[in-house]
DRENNU-220182 format. One line per field, with one value per residue (C-alpha): x negated, y, z. Coordinates in steps of 0.2 Angstrom, whole numbers, plus 5000, padded with zeros to 4 digits. Layout:
N
xx <- [X,...]
yy <- [Y,...]
zz <- [Z,...]
***
This chain:
634
xx <- [5158,5154,5135,5137,5144,5130,5117,5125,5124,5107,5099,5103,5091,5077,5065,5068,5051,5049,5068,5069,5059,5073,5085,5077,5076,5095,5099,5091,5096,5113,5113,5107,5119,5132,5138,5138,5144,5161,5164,5162,5167,5154,5139,5144,5146,5131,5119,5105,5107,5105,5092,5083,5087,5081,5065,5061,5064,5053,5038,5040,5043,5026,5017,5011,5011,5028,5023,5035,5042,5041,5047,5044,5056,5058,5044,5054,5073,5088,5101,5118,5123,5141,5149,5149,5129,5114,5096,5082,5064,5054,5045,5063,5067,5052,5036,5020,5004,4988,4974,4957,4941,4929,4911,4904,4887,4894,4897,4907,4920,4925,4933,4945,4963,4971,4977,4970,4975,4967,4977,4980,4989,5004,5004,5017,5033,5033,5017,5017,4999,4982,4963,4958,4953,4945,4943,4949,4932,4936,4952,4946,4931,4939,4955,4965,4981,4993,5008,5025,5034,5046,5036,5037,5019,5014,4998,4989,4976,4970,4965,4977,4996,4993,4994,5012,5016,5027,5030,5037,5027,5035,5021,5011,4995,4983,4978,4963,4964,4972,4990,5002,5016,5033,5043,5059,5064,5082,5086,5105,5102,5090,5084,5068,5077,5085,5068,5059,5071,5073,5056,5052,5062,5054,5037,5034,5042,5030,5013,5018,5017,4996,4998,5000,4982,4973,4962,4969,4977,4994,4991,5001,5011,5016,5023,5033,5041,5048,5065,5077,5097,5105,5120,5131,5123,5136,5135,5115,5116,5131,5116,5100,5111,5118,5101,5094,5105,5103,5084,5085,5093,5080,5066,5075,5076,5057,5054,5065,5055,5040,5046,5050,5034,5024,5033,5032,5014,5015,5027,5016,5002,5013,5018,5002,4994,5010,5004,4988,4992,5005,5001,5016,5031,5042,5030,5027,5047,5049,5035,5045,5062,5061,5048,5056,5042,5026,5010,5010,4991,4986,4999,4988,4971,4976,4980,4962,4954,4964,4957,4939,4941,4948,4965,4976,4978,4976,4961,4959,4942,4934,4929,4913,4907,4902,4883,4884,4890,4875,4864,4869,4869,4856,4844,4829,4827,4820,4836,4838,4832,4846,4860,4854,4858,4876,4878,4885,4900,4904,4921,4919,4922,4925,4911,4915,4911,4893,4889,4878,4869,4881,4864,4864,4878,4881,4873,4868,4871,4867,4867,4875,4866,4865,4868,4885,4890,4898,4915,4925,4945,4944,4930,4925,4930,4920,4926,4925,4927,4943,4949,4945,4959,4957,4959,4962,4957,4969,4968,4984,4971,4956,4943,4931,4911,4904,4899,4880,4882,4893,4879,4866,4876,4879,4860,4856,4872,4888,4902,4915,4931,4931,4914,4917,4915,4910,4910,4895,4896,4909,4927,4932,4915,4917,4931,4931,4941,4939,4936,4953,4956,4953,4946,4930,4921,4907,4900,4900,4894,4892,4895,4888,4894,4893,4895,4901,4890,4896,4898,4913,4928,4928,4944,4940,4923,4933,4943,4929,4921,4937,4940,4937,4921,4913,4920,4913,4895,4896,4902,4887,4874,4877,4864,4864,4872,4884,4885,4887,4881,4876,4860,4861,4848,4862,4875,4865,4862,4882,4887,4898,4909,4910,4923,4921,4930,4947,4949,4945,4960,4972,4969,4971,4987,4992,4985,4994,5010,5010,5002,5018,5031,5022,5026,5044,5046,5035,5048,5062,5055,5055,5073,5077,5067,5079,5093,5090,5084,5101,5111,5102,5106,5123,5126,5118,5129,5145,5142,5136,5151,5142,5141,5126,5115,5100,5106,5095,5090,5098,5083,5078,5076,5057,5053,5044,5052,5048,5057,5050,5054,5041,5034,5026,5008,4999,4988,5004,5003,5016,5007,5013,5009,5016,5032,5035,5029,5040,5055,5051,5049,5068,5071,5068,5049,5058,5067,5069,5057,5070,5080,5064,5062,5079,5078,5062,5068,5053,5053,5046,5028,5026,5033,5023,5006,5012,5015,4999,4990,5001,4994,4978,4978,4984,5002,5011,5007,5001,5014,5010,5004,5017,5031,5034,5042,5047,5066,5077,5078,5095]
yy <- [4973,4988,4997,5007,4993,4984,4997,4998,4979,4977,4990,4978,4965,4975,4966,4951,4941,4945,4951,4963,4951,4939,4949,4955,4937,4934,4948,4943,4923,4929,4939,4927,4916,4926,4935,4952,4952,4951,4938,4942,4932,4919,4919,4916,4897,4897,4907,4894,4896,4915,4915,4905,4916,4931,4924,4920,4936,4944,4933,4935,4954,4956,4944,4932,4914,4907,4890,4877,4875,4861,4861,4848,4847,4863,4867,4878,4874,4877,4880,4881,4895,4901,4895,4903,4907,4896,4892,4896,4896,4913,4907,4904,4924,4933,4936,4932,4941,4942,4954,4955,4964,4973,4972,4981,4982,4994,5011,5017,5005,5013,5031,5033,5037,5020,5013,4997,4985,4974,4958,4971,4982,4972,4974,4988,4985,4998,5004,5022,5023,5015,5020,5007,5017,5009,5017,5014,5006,4995,4991,4985,4975,4966,4954,4970,4974,4988,4980,4989,4999,4989,4973,4961,4958,4943,4939,4923,4924,4937,4937,4934,4938,4945,4927,4924,4944,4950,4969,4982,4991,5006,5014,5007,4999,4984,4973,4960,4941,4938,4947,4938,4953,4944,4956,4951,4950,4957,4968,4963,4946,4949,4965,4968,4974,4957,4946,4956,4952,4933,4930,4940,4930,4913,4920,4904,4892,4900,4900,4883,4877,4875,4877,4890,4891,4885,4895,4887,4900,4900,4900,4907,4888,4887,4905,4901,4886,4897,4895,4910,4909,4918,4927,4941,4956,4966,4955,4957,4974,4975,4962,4974,4991,4980,4973,4991,4998,4985,4984,5005,5000,4990,5001,5013,4998,4997,5016,5015,4998,5007,5021,5011,5001,5017,5021,5003,5006,5020,5012,4996,5006,5015,4998,4991,5007,5002,4985,4990,5002,4988,4971,4962,4950,4965,4975,4960,4958,4976,4975,4962,4969,4986,4987,4973,4966,4962,4951,4939,4937,4954,4951,4937,4947,4960,4948,4941,4957,4963,4948,4950,4964,4963,4972,4957,4952,4968,4963,4980,4981,4998,4999,4999,5014,5007,5012,4999,4985,4990,4987,4971,4965,4951,4955,4944,4930,4932,4931,4937,4956,4961,4953,4964,4978,4971,4971,4991,4982,4976,4983,4990,4978,4977,4980,4962,4953,4951,4950,4936,4928,4914,4900,4910,4902,4887,4868,4866,4874,4860,4860,4847,4836,4845,4831,4827,4810,4797,4795,4778,4773,4768,4767,4782,4799,4814,4831,4844,4863,4863,4856,4871,4881,4897,4887,4869,4854,4849,4831,4827,4823,4814,4806,4791,4787,4768,4764,4765,4786,4790,4783,4793,4808,4809,4805,4822,4826,4817,4826,4825,4832,4852,4854,4868,4864,4880,4884,4893,4894,4895,4901,4899,4905,4909,4899,4891,4874,4862,4843,4836,4824,4805,4808,4801,4808,4814,4830,4833,4848,4867,4867,4867,4861,4872,4864,4877,4878,4880,4899,4899,4888,4879,4887,4906,4902,4895,4911,4924,4916,4917,4936,4951,4958,4940,4939,4954,4951,4935,4942,4956,4945,4932,4926,4915,4927,4917,4903,4916,4907,4912,4905,4896,4910,4922,4912,4909,4926,4931,4944,4935,4943,4933,4936,4927,4908,4912,4929,4917,4906,4921,4927,4909,4909,4925,4923,4905,4915,4928,4915,4905,4920,4924,4908,4909,4925,4921,4906,4918,4930,4918,4913,4929,4932,4916,4923,4941,4931,4922,4937,4945,4933,4931,4952,4951,4933,4943,4958,4947,4936,4919,4907,4898,4899,4885,4876,4867,4849,4835,4826,4811,4798,4787,4775,4766,4766,4758,4744,4746,4760,4774,4776,4788,4788,4784,4802,4815,4828,4844,4854,4867,4855,4838,4842,4826,4816,4830,4822,4807,4813,4821,4804,4792,4788,4779,4781,4774,4783,4788,4795,4804,4811,4817,4828,4833,4844,4842,4837,4819,4824,4834,4822,4811,4822,4826,4807,4802,4819,4814,4795,4801,4812,4798,4807,4794,4772,4766,4754,4737,4735,4718,4728,4739,4734,4742,4747,4757,4775,4778]
zz <- [4844,4837,4835,4850,4861,4854,4859,4877,4880,4874,4883,4898,4890,4882,4895,4889,4882,4864,4864,4849,4840,4844,4836,4822,4818,4821,4812,4795,4799,4802,4786,4774,4779,4773,4788,4785,4769,4761,4749,4731,4716,4715,4704,4687,4683,4667,4680,4677,4658,4662,4671,4660,4645,4654,4660,4641,4635,4648,4642,4623,4627,4639,4628,4641,4639,4647,4659,4659,4677,4686,4705,4718,4733,4744,4753,4765,4772,4762,4773,4771,4762,4757,4742,4725,4731,4724,4728,4717,4717,4715,4701,4690,4695,4696,4687,4700,4695,4707,4705,4708,4715,4703,4704,4721,4713,4700,4710,4694,4698,4714,4720,4704,4703,4703,4719,4724,4739,4749,4758,4776,4765,4767,4787,4781,4774,4761,4754,4746,4747,4751,4755,4741,4723,4708,4691,4676,4670,4687,4678,4663,4668,4680,4683,4690,4682,4687,4696,4694,4707,4719,4718,4731,4739,4748,4757,4753,4767,4778,4796,4810,4805,4787,4777,4773,4779,4763,4759,4745,4732,4731,4719,4705,4712,4707,4721,4726,4724,4740,4736,4725,4716,4713,4702,4696,4680,4680,4695,4691,4697,4713,4720,4727,4742,4744,4739,4753,4766,4761,4760,4778,4787,4782,4787,4800,4788,4775,4784,4791,4772,4777,4793,4807,4815,4800,4786,4774,4760,4750,4732,4716,4714,4731,4731,4716,4723,4738,4739,4739,4741,4730,4731,4720,4717,4726,4741,4740,4741,4757,4765,4762,4769,4784,4788,4784,4799,4811,4810,4812,4830,4835,4830,4843,4854,4853,4857,4873,4880,4876,4885,4900,4898,4902,4917,4922,4922,4936,4946,4945,4953,4965,4972,4971,4984,4995,4996,4998,5014,5021,5014,5020,5013,5011,4999,4990,4987,4983,4969,4959,4964,4960,4944,4936,4925,4935,4934,4946,4942,4947,4964,4966,4965,4975,4988,4987,4986,5003,5012,5008,5013,5029,5028,5027,5047,5060,5071,5077,5072,5067,5047,5042,5030,5012,5018,5032,5018,5008,5023,5030,5012,5006,5021,5029,5013,4995,4982,4963,4964,4952,4960,4977,4968,4965,4984,4980,4974,4990,4998,5015,5029,5049,5058,5065,5050,5042,5024,5020,5001,5000,5002,5021,5023,5013,5019,5000,4983,4971,4951,4941,4928,4912,4900,4893,4901,4891,4894,4896,4896,4914,4929,4940,4939,4932,4933,4921,4922,4910,4927,4939,4943,4955,4973,4966,4955,4941,4942,4927,4915,4922,4910,4919,4917,4921,4939,4934,4927,4944,4954,4944,4946,4964,4967,4973,4983,4983,4982,4997,5004,5004,4996,4984,4963,4954,4934,4929,4911,4898,4894,4914,4920,4939,4943,4962,4970,4982,4981,4987,5001,4998,4980,4974,4959,4951,4942,4923,4915,4918,4936,4955,4970,4985,5005,5017,5032,5049,5049,5035,5033,5016,5012,5016,5005,4993,4989,4990,4977,4966,4972,4959,4964,4964,4947,4942,4947,4939,4922,4926,4928,4913,4902,4886,4873,4863,4878,4894,4909,4928,4935,4949,4959,4954,4964,4978,4979,4979,4994,5005,5019,5034,5047,5064,5060,5070,5059,5045,5049,5051,5036,5026,5034,5029,5010,5010,5016,5003,4988,4993,4989,4975,4968,4971,4965,4950,4948,4950,4939,4924,4926,4927,4909,4903,4904,4899,4884,4881,4884,4872,4859,4865,4860,4844,4841,4847,4836,4820,4823,4824,4840,4832,4845,4850,4865,4874,4870,4880,4892,4885,4898,4900,4886,4898,4913,4930,4935,4952,4965,4967,4986,4995,4996,5014,5010,5007,5018,5013,4999,4987,4972,4980,4971,4968,4983,4992,4983,4990,5007,5005,4999,5014,5004,4989,4972,4954,4942,4932,4946,4952,4935,4935,4952,4946,4932,4921,4905,4904,4897,4914,4923,4918,4918,4938,4943,4937,4947,4962,4962,4961,4974,4985,4989,4978,4978,4962,4955,4949,4933,4935,4937,4922,4908,4892,4890,4877,4879,4886]
***
């Protein structure tokens, strides 16, 4: 495959998630495995002796003290390389230096003519200049050194993605103590450009040495031990030239992708507007089919917004003006004045609707206990806000409290089916979900229990509490600074649009229809993205003449297998989330655990989480403990 063919094929997969990023990694992987270079003569048989000689000569000529090299096992994986190449460590082939920060209390050390690099400067791949400057006095009165041009820099520390990032230094410059410069002893053995490429490809592996998410940094000793595949010099130059050519191509593809994404924003607004005008199944389908990349969560928000404004079902009601909404909101009772002002945010609603404060349409609004419950291994279920999802309570990972704690926590109000749980504090502030049928539970912290009154259907109220405009009110009215929360008085004052009950039922039916479609289209989009990603990898594999693509691992059977069959529960009703129970219903209500797992298509961990959730919901019968045994994985 030539370059033009590669461009033509990759355009079809430019929207693959992290597509260009994956291509860059595949290019570097193929290059360092020798697939971009013409086999040259092997490295000289005495290459190790030659490296040692050049290293010793360097230290003699510079007057530096040569430290003995003692290398342990490789810190990063040494993959298969062509015959005639060798693995070497950075400390064998490079002089390593770091820098320092002159005293910031001495103004005379700063603002001179000497470039001075900080760790963030390595985020540019080639460094020709930098903002930092120090004076000659700053250089002489600190451990700063002027690093040679064409050194390879690596960041030891730094915020976010900086640690382990490498860059080529194209001008002499000093640096701080968070950088290490690697300068080849002899460019006839290894070039700076090839060294930079080798370490750039191993970015994630080098970060893993001290942990991807940990703050612990690298150090010079660790950098010295990094492994580099060493080919003959002619092949190094071929590899660098080929990779540069392909990386420039990737740059072009990224620019094309950015241009397409800018068009996508415009198309997205157009189709969202069309959905707002005509909220039907056809327009939801059109958004996914004609735009390509969409945010399913934003489409869901649009649907909920339309529902809360009375625009999903046509009841032939005349629309109220915005002023009408203002007049009807928060009247006839004393509520949080600051929230009263937010009634201005209520959208225009039909004249047949009213807008009431939450407290006026709820039979109860009860704050949860403020103390942290004592968790135990089994007992009564106690829910946490981390289980709250917009529209459902996630029971895949439950916690338990003692009977005494349970009874104490339900004294004010015992949660019952269709009561609404609302998170009022923390990272998932403003999420509402209902208590599912057949589940007894008590409340943890940072939540409120809301029981709907006769004028509003619980599922409709749950939807309104999850709507964008109520969430905006919640965010605007938070208190607490570092631990933002919304007060119960504010929650009581939420302005809730209330349609007639029959219209609420119609709206719920329409929302369910559209949400089910969005769920299906989201799955289809995910599958499309997977195919696009695979095709992108196939294109580059063809171009670089390698078929070493990652293949999905075969599913492993569960180690702890239910010997008895899994049986459909008595509480099962058709539900979008009852995926395992649905499979049982399709198979006369019983399957072996292994067969149910295989039919589900889930990973084994996800299967057990789902099984546990559906047993808790009563959709699947709990297995009898005596009917379980340890079996070997097949």
